[in-house]
N, C-alpha and C positions, 0 to 999 in steps of 0.2 A: 504494500500500500504506500502510495506517495505521501509526502509530508502535508500537502494541502488537503488531501482527502482526510487524513488523520486529524488535522487541526479542525476541519469543518465538523467532523463527527464528534470531536471533543467539545466543541462549542455547543452543538446541538444537545449533547448529553447533559452539559451543565445547565443549559436553558430549561431542559425538562425537569431536572432536579429543583431548580429555582422556582419553576411554575408550581411544582408540587408543594414546595415550602409556602408559597404565597397562598395557595388554596387551603392549606392546613391552617394558616394564620387566620384567613378570612372565616373559616368554619369555627374556630375557637372564639373569634371576636363575636360572631353571630350568636353562638351559644351563650356567651356571657350576657349579651344584650337581652336575649330571650329569657334567660333566667331572671334577670332583673325585672323585666316587664311582667313575667308571670307572678313574681313575688309581690308586686305592688309596692305601695308606699311603706315607710317604716311603721312597725307595729307599736313601738314606743320610742322614747328618746335614746334608749341604749341599743336599739336595733340598727346594726350597721351592715346587714347582709346585702341590701340593695346597693349601697355605696361601694362595697367591696366588689360586687359584680360590675358596676360601672367603671370602677378604677381598673379592673382587669380588662375590660373592653378597651379602655384608653391605652393601656399598656400594649395590647395586641395591635391597636391602631398604629402606635409608634413603630412596632416591629414590621408591620405591613408596609409602612412608608419606606423604611430602610430596605426591605426586601424588593420593593418595586424599583427603588433607585439602583440597587445592585443589578436587577434584571436589565434595566436600561443600559447600564455599563457593559453588560455582556453583549447586548445587541450592537453596541458600537464597535466591537472587535471586527476588524476586516478579515473575513474568512478566506479571502483570495490573496492576502499579503503574506509573503515569507519574510520574516524578520531575521536579521543577521546578528542582532544583539539582544541581550536579556532586557525586555521592556514589557509594558502592559500588552497583553495579547499574545505573548510568545509562549511556545512550548519549549521547555528546557529539559534535555536529557543529561543527567549527571551519572557518575559512576554508581551512585547509591539509589537514585530515584528519578521518577519522571514527574515534572512539574508543569502546571499550566498557570501562567501569571494572569489572573483574572479577578475573581472575587473569592472570598473565603468560603469554600464549600467542603473542604477536606477531601476525603478519599472518593475518587470517581473510578468505578470499575467499567472498563470498556475493552472489547476485543481480547478478553482473557489477560488484560494488563491492568495495572493499578497506576493511576495518575493522582497527583495531589493538586487540587485547585487552590491556589494561595493568592492572597491580596498583595498588591504592591506596597502595603503598609506594614508588612511583617519584616522582622529582622533578617530572615533568610534572603528575601528579595534584595534588601539593602546590601547584603554581602556579595550578591551576583550582579547587581544593576550595571548595565552597560557593557558587560563582558560578552565575549563571543566564543564560538566553537574553539575547543582546545585550550581555552584559558583555565586557570585554576583560581579557586577562591578558598578562603578560610572562614568557617562558621563554627563557633563554639569550640575552638581549638583543633578542629579537624579540617584538613585540606582535601578538597574534592576537585575533580576535573569535569568540565563541561564537555560532553561528548557530542552534543548537537543542539542547535537552536533553530527554530523555524516558526 
């Protein structure tokens, strides 16, 4: 499989995971709202169940906003661009692992391989930022070599 096809499949896999995350957050937010509505008003001045449910809904609302922003960032990655340096949107193969610089999704299993989708805000990215194929970097006292970047 060529690099562009792999990158496109990886982006699509990450988009699918992020959509599932968004749907899950929306569902939890709706449940909290429904629970608050069904409970009705406070039963006495010490009754805070409804407020807890509304606060939970607001918390999920904040998570939903962040998840949507991350999804938009994923959509901005050019699926047809091969990058030569470690930057946002790059797939980076090191001696130890395969990374996708995008959003923090963690482990992404695809084609019997494991990739780690990481944000450009993590220290590992900072250690590799701007490097290219065959460069080495040191992270947490361990030196690694970049085998490929695309």
